C-alpha positions in Angstrom: -112.6 -89.0 -116.7 -112.9 -88.9 -120.5 -114.9 -92.2 -120.7 -118.7 -92.5 -120.9 -121.0 -95.5 -120.9 -120.8 -99.1 -119.8 -121.6 -101.6 -122.6 -121.4 -99.0 -125.3 -118.4 -97.2 -124.0 -116.7 -94.2 -125.6 -113.4 -92.4 -124.7 -112.8 -89.1 -126.3 -109.3 -87.5 -126.8 -107.7 -84.3 -128.0 -107.7 -80.6 -127.2 -108.9 -77.6 -129.2 -105.5 -76.7 -130.6 -103.7 -80.0 -130.7 -103.2 -82.0 -134.0 -106.5 -83.8 -133.8 -109.5 -84.8 -131.7 -111.3 -88.1 -131.8 -112.9 -91.1 -130.0 -112.5 -94.8 -129.3 -115.8 -96.6 -129.2 -116.1 -100.1 -127.6 -119.2 -102.2 -127.6 -120.4 -101.6 -131.2 -122.3 -104.7 -132.3 -120.6 -106.6 -135.1 -122.0 -106.7 -138.6 -123.4 -103.2 -138.8 -122.6 -101.4 -142.1 -120.7 -98.2 -141.2 -118.5 -95.8 -143.2 -117.4 -92.2 -142.8 -120.5 -91.2 -144.8 -122.7 -92.4 -142.0 -120.9 -90.2 -139.5 -120.1 -87.1 -141.4 -123.6 -85.5 -141.6 -123.8 -85.1 -137.8 -120.3 -83.7 -137.6 -121.1 -81.2 -140.3 -124.1 -80.0 -138.3 -121.8 -79.5 -135.3 -118.8 -78.0 -137.1 -117.8 -74.3 -136.7 -118.0 -71.8 -139.5 -121.3 -73.0 -140.8 -123.1 -69.7 -140.7 -122.9 -66.0 -139.8 -124.3 -66.9 -136.3 -121.4 -69.2 -135.3 -117.7 -68.8 -134.8 -115.8 -68.1 -138.0 -113.2 -70.8 -137.2 -113.4 -72.8 -140.4 -113.0 -76.5 -139.6 -114.3 -79.1 -142.1 -114.2 -81.8 -139.4 -113.7 -84.7 -141.8 -113.7 -87.9 -139.9 -111.5 -90.9 -140.6 -112.2 -94.4 -139.2 -108.9 -95.9 -138.1 -110.0 -99.3 -136.8 -112.9 -101.6 -136.0 -114.4 -101.9 -139.5 -113.5 -103.8 -142.7 -115.2 -103.5 -146.1 -117.7 -101.2 -144.5 -118.9 -103.5 -141.7 -118.2 -103.4 -138.0 -116.1 -106.2 -136.6 -117.2 -105.9 -132.9 -113.8 -104.6 -132.0 -113.0 -101.0 -130.8 -113.6 -98.4 -133.5 -111.2 -95.5 -133.4 -112.0 -92.2 -135.2 -109.9 -89.2 -135.9 -110.7 -85.6 -136.9 -107.8 -83.2 -137.7 -107.7 -79.7 -136.2 -106.8 -77.6 -139.3 -107.7 -74.0 -138.6 -105.9 -73.1 -135.4 -104.7 -69.6 -134.2 -103.0 -70.1 -130.9 -101.6 -66.5 -131.0 -105.2 -65.3 -130.4 -104.9 -66.6 -126.9 -101.7 -64.8 -125.9 -103.4 -62.4 -123.5 -105.1 -65.3 -121.8 -101.6 -66.5 -120.6 -101.9 -63.7 -118.1 -105.7 -63.2 -117.6 -108.1 -66.1 -116.9 -111.4 -65.7 -118.7 -114.4 -64.9 -116.3 -116.7 -68.0 -116.0 -114.4 -70.2 -118.1 -112.5 -73.2 -117.0 -109.0 -71.6 -117.0 -108.7 -71.2 -113.3 -110.4 -74.5 -112.3 -108.3 -76.6 -114.6 -105.2 -75.0 -113.2 -106.4 -75.7 -109.7 -107.1 -79.3 -110.5 -104.1 -80.3 -112.6 -101.5 -77.6 -111.8 -101.2 -77.1 -115.5 -103.5 -75.9 -118.3 -103.6 -75.7 -122.1 -102.3 -72.3 -123.1 -104.8 -71.8 -126.0 -108.3 -72.8 -127.1 -109.5 -74.0 -123.7 -107.9 -77.4 -124.0 -110.4 -80.2 -123.0 -112.9 -77.6 -121.9 -113.4 -76.6 -125.5 -116.5 -77.8 -127.3 -114.2 -79.4 -129.9 -114.0 -82.3 -127.4 -117.6 -83.1 -128.3 -116.6 -84.1 -131.9 -115.8 -87.6 -130.5 -119.2 -87.8 -128.8 -121.1 -86.9 -132.0 -119.1 -89.4 -134.1 -119.7 -92.2 -131.6 -123.4 -91.4 -131.4 -123.8 -91.5 -135.2 -122.8 -95.1 -135.1 -125.2 -95.8 -132.2 -128.0 -94.0 -133.9 -127.7 -96.1 -137.1 -127.8 -99.3 -135.0 -130.8 -98.1 -132.9 -132.7 -97.0 -136.0 -132.4 -100.4 -137.7 -133.0 -102.3 -134.4 -135.9 -100.3 -133.0 -136.9 -97.5 -135.4 -135.4 -95.0 -132.9 -135.5 -91.3 -133.8 -133.8 -88.4 -132.0 -134.6 -84.8 -132.9 -133.3 -81.7 -131.0 -134.0 -78.1 -131.7 -133.4 -74.6 -130.3 -136.5 -73.8 -128.3 -135.3 -70.5 -126.8 -132.6 -67.9 -127.1 -132.6 -65.2 -124.4 -136.3 -64.3 -123.8 -137.3 -65.5 -127.3 -139.1 -68.8 -126.7 -141.1 -71.0 -129.0 -142.5 -73.3 -126.3 -145.7 -72.4 -124.4 -145.4 -70.9 -120.9 -146.8 -73.8 -118.9 -145.9 -72.1 -115.6 -148.2 -69.1 -116.2 -151.1 -71.2 -117.6 -150.8 -73.6 -114.7 -151.3 -70.8 -112.2 -154.4 -69.6 -114.0 -155.8 -73.2 -114.3 -155.1 -74.4 -110.8 -157.6 -72.5 -108.6 -159.5 -73.9 -105.7 -162.1 -76.4 -106.7 -164.4 -75.7 -103.8 -167.5 -73.6 -104.2 -170.6 -73.6 -106.4 -171.2 -76.0 -109.3 -170.5 -73.1 -111.7 -167.1 -72.5 -110.1 -166.3 -76.2 -110.3 -167.3 -76.2 -114.0 -165.1 -73.2 -114.6 -162.2 -75.0 -113.0 -162.8 -78.1 -115.1 -162.8 -76.0 -118.3 -159.6 -74.3 -117.4 -157.9 -77.6 -116.5 -159.1 -79.1 -119.8 -157.7 -76.1 -121.6 -154.4 -76.5 -119.8 -154.1 -80.2 -120.8 -155.0 -79.2 -124.3 -152.1 -76.8 -124.4 -149.8 -79.6 -123.3 -151.4 -82.0 -125.9 -150.7 -79.5 -128.7 -147.0 -79.3 -127.5 -146.7 -83.1 -127.4 -148.2 -83.3 -130.9 -145.6 -80.8 -132.1 -142.8 -82.7 -130.5 -144.1 -86.0 -132.1 -143.9 -84.6 -135.6 -140.9 -82.3 -135.7 -138.1 -83.5 -138.0 -134.4 -82.8 -138.5 -135.3 -81.3 -141.9 -137.6 -78.8 -140.1 -134.9 -78.0 -137.7 -132.1 -77.6 -140.3 -134.3 -75.4 -142.5 -132.7 -72.3 -141.0 -129.3 -71.4 -139.4 -130.8 -71.0 -135.9 -132.1 -74.6 -135.9 -135.5 -73.6 -134.6 -138.4 -75.3 -136.4 -140.8 -72.3 -135.9 -140.3 -69.8 -138.7 -141.6 -66.7 -136.8 -139.7 -67.5 -133.6 -136.6 -68.2 -135.7 -136.5 -64.6 -137.1 -136.6 -63.2 -133.6 -133.9 -65.6 -132.3 -131.7 -64.6 -135.2 -132.1 -60.9 -134.4 -131.2 -61.6 -130.7 -128.0 -63.5 -131.7 -127.0 -60.8 -134.1 -127.6 -58.2 -131.4 -125.3 -60.1 -129.0 -122.6 -60.6 -131.7 -122.6 -56.9 -132.8 -122.2 -55.9 -129.1 -119.2 -58.3 -128.8 -121.3 -60.2 -126.2 -123.0 -63.6 -126.1 -126.4 -65.0 -125.2 -127.7 -68.3 -123.9 -130.9 -70.4 -124.4 -132.4 -73.9 -124.4 -132.4 -76.9 -126.6 -135.4 -79.2 -126.5 -135.0 -82.9 -127.6 -137.5 -85.6 -128.4 -136.8 -89.3 -128.5 -139.2 -91.5 -130.4 -139.6 -95.3 -130.6 -137.6 -95.9 -127.4 -138.2 -99.5 -126.3 -139.9 -100.1 -123.0 -137.9 -101.2 -120.0 -134.7 -99.1 -120.4 -133.2 -97.6 -117.2 -132.7 -99.0 -113.7 -134.9 -98.5 -110.6 -132.5 -96.6 -108.4 -129.3 -94.8 -109.2 -129.2 -95.3 -112.9 -132.8 -94.2 -113.7 -133.1 -93.3 -117.3 -133.7 -89.6 -116.6 -130.7 -89.6 -114.2 -128.5 -91.0 -117.0 -129.9 -88.4 -119.4 -129.3 -85.6 -116.9 -125.7 -86.8 -116.4 -125.1 -86.9 -120.1 -126.6 -83.5 -120.8 -124.9 -81.7 -118.0 -121.5 -83.1 -119.2 -121.9 -80.9 -122.3 -119.9 -77.7 -122.2 -121.9 -74.6 -121.1 -124.9 -76.5 -119.8 -126.5 -75.2 -116.7 -129.9 -76.8 -116.4 -132.0 -79.9 -117.3 -135.7 -80.8 -117.1 -137.6 -83.8 -118.4 -141.3 -84.2 -119.0 -143.4 -81.6 -117.3 -140.2 -80.5 -115.5 -140.4 -77.5 -113.2 -143.9 -76.5 -114.6 -145.1 -79.9 -113.2 -144.6 -78.7 -109.7 -147.6 -76.4 -110.2 -150.0 -79.1 -111.3 -152.2 -81.2 -109.0 -151.8 -85.0 -109.1 -155.2 -85.7 -110.5 -154.2 -83.7 -113.6 -150.6 -84.6 -113.8 -151.0 -88.4 -113.5 -150.8 -90.1 -116.9 -153.8 -92.5 -117.1 -153.2 -95.8 -118.8 -155.1 -96.9 -121.8 -155.1 -100.1 -124.0 -153.4 -99.5 -127.3 -154.3 -101.0 -130.7 -151.6 -103.6 -130.3 -152.9 -104.7 -126.9 -150.1 -103.1 -124.9 -150.6 -100.3 -122.3 -150.0 -96.7 -123.2 -150.8 -93.4 -121.6 -153.4 -90.8 -122.4 -151.2 -87.9 -121.4 -147.4 -87.7 -121.2 -146.5 -85.4 -118.3 -144.0 -88.1 -117.3 -142.0 -87.5 -120.4 -141.9 -91.2 -121.4 -140.2 -92.4 -118.2 -141.8 -93.7 -115.0 -140.0 -95.1 -112.0 -136.7 -94.4 -113.9 -137.7 -96.8 -116.7 -138.9 -96.0 -120.2 -142.6 -96.7 -120.8 -142.7 -96.7 -124.6 -144.0 -93.1 -124.9 -142.0 -90.3 -126.4 -139.2 -89.0 -124.2 -138.7 -85.3 -124.2 -136.5 -83.0 -122.2 -134.9 -79.5 -122.2 -131.3 -78.4 -121.6 -130.3 -74.9 -120.6 -127.1 -73.4 -122.0 -125.4 -70.3 -120.5 -124.0 -67.5 -122.6 -120.5 -68.3 -124.0 -117.9 -67.2 -121.5 -115.3 -66.0 -124.1 -116.4 -62.6 -125.4 -114.5 -59.7 -126.9 -116.4 -57.2 -124.7 -113.8 -55.8 -122.2 -114.3 -57.4 -118.8 -112.9 -56.8 -115.3 -110.7 -59.7 -114.2 -107.3 -60.3 -112.6 -104.1 -61.9 -113.7 -103.3 -65.4 -112.3 -101.4 -63.8 -109.4 -104.3 -61.5 -108.6 -103.3 -58.2 -110.2 -106.4 -56.4 -111.5 -106.8 -55.8 -115.2 -109.1 -55.8 -118.2 -109.6 -58.7 -120.6 -111.1 -58.3 -124.1 -110.8 -61.8 -125.5 -109.4 -62.2 -129.0 -110.0 -65.3 -131.1 -113.0 -66.6 -132.9 -116.0 -67.6 -130.7 -119.7 -68.3 -130.9 -122.0 -65.4 -129.9 -124.5 -68.1 -129.1 -123.7 -71.8 -128.8 -127.3 -73.0 -129.3 -127.4 -73.7 -133.1 -124.3 -75.9 -132.9 -125.3 -77.5 -129.6 -128.3 -79.3 -131.1 -126.4 -82.3 -132.6 -124.4 -82.5 -129.4 -127.5 -82.9 -127.3 -128.8 -85.4 -129.8 -125.5 -87.3 -129.6 -125.5 -87.6 -125.8 -129.2 -88.7 -125.7 -128.4 -91.4 -128.3 -125.4 -92.6 -126.4 -127.6 -93.0 -123.2 -130.3 -94.9 -125.1 -127.8 -97.1 -126.8 -126.0 -98.1 -123.6 -129.3 -98.7 -121.8 -130.7 -100.7 -124.7 -127.6 -103.0 -124.8 -127.9 -103.5 -121.0 -131.6 -104.4 -121.3 -130.9 -106.8 -124.1 -128.2 -108.6 -122.0 -130.8 -108.9 -119.2 -133.4 -110.4 -121.6 -130.8 -112.8 -123.0 -129.9 -113.9 -119.6 -133.5 -114.4 -118.5 -134.2 -116.5 -121.7 -131.8 -119.1 -120.4 -134.1 -119.9 -117.4 -136.1 -123.1 -118.2 -139.7 -122.5 -119.1 -140.8 -124.9 -116.4 -139.4 -122.5 -113.8 -141.0 -119.5 -115.4 -144.4 -121.3 -115.5 -144.2 -121.5 -111.7 -144.1 -117.7 -111.2 -147.3 -116.6 -109.5 -149.6 -114.6 -111.9 -149.7 -111.6 -109.6 -145.9 -111.2 -110.1 -146.4 -111.2 -113.9 -149.3 -108.7 -114.0 -151.6 -111.5 -115.1 -153.9 -111.8 -112.1 -156.8 -110.2 -113.9 -156.3 -112.5 -116.8 -156.4 -115.5 -114.6 -159.6 -114.4 -112.8 -161.3 -113.8 -116.1 -160.3 -117.3 -117.3 -161.6 -118.8 -114.0 -165.0 -116.9 -114.5 -165.3 -118.4 -118.0 -164.5 -121.9 -116.7 -167.1 -121.6 -113.9 
């Protein structure tokens, strides 16, 4: 299906080489000030032709709002948005009428539908994501004014060039047997403390990185030294007529507590669903992720602490801001893996659609690395998930507010997490 979300529901349309692509968004709260100027910046970050590291296809991706707003304000009705395809070269794909691209969707689309787009990849093209980014720009503006929400993604690795610490290796060195002499135990404690300190430094980095930091270079990596090495790796792949993959890390800040459901619609499950729907994605991890499998529970558990405002927070954040499938108010962070782009001009062995062996050297204009342009797409899908979950939670809160206070007062304190408060009050009274 081409529809995503429940209360904040988007339906994208269009193919890579048709007249236009776009989206219809249902569930936008009425009264929000929105114009094309609120949406265009994110589309411009996603657009092709923005640097020497991306496809030279030169699309301006100018969005037009067709419905759902008047005098710059949302009406609460469906918002339709349209982006023309202006720089198409269908003739570049003539050879692909005979040869399916290795690791692309050419064959699977034909298997599924019995027909396929003859140029540009059709719906499997990343141009489909224009509608997602446009819809998310509206959601992001609403969440920002409603909750202070922030979403920042960045390229954390390209090939073997990685700006994030190697938590797997450091975990192996820190997690040694705790039995033995007091000196050995102290040594273990020191290594464990050092390991947590490495994570803490990473959490601090995630908490402070901004989009301005990310967009300060064409790779979209906020670390200047790593960025240089990443750029060299992309240029190497481009000059070899090849491609290279990597990862995007994303941080969500000021996410309200209580988002997500206990079972099938856990917030991390919704995020995983959203991320793996993006073209070229092959992996997802949240919080400590796969490195967390090497950490013992006593170190991995996020201890609770009373915050300045009286609410509960956590000392560490191995959980990645989600516990039991529900947001806990801490920063949510995750990583998405992208494979190398399938369409490359390097000659590859393949067959025709009827099985005759041959060689395909793809023509056309393609990204040697999708990572720099993937950042706003990852941000968009994360924002869509949070927006939908937020509206769902708000509807639950609104429904609960209709229950008479007399009934709520009868709820046992133990069910409201207030047993300790009641016991303290009783001690004072005694």
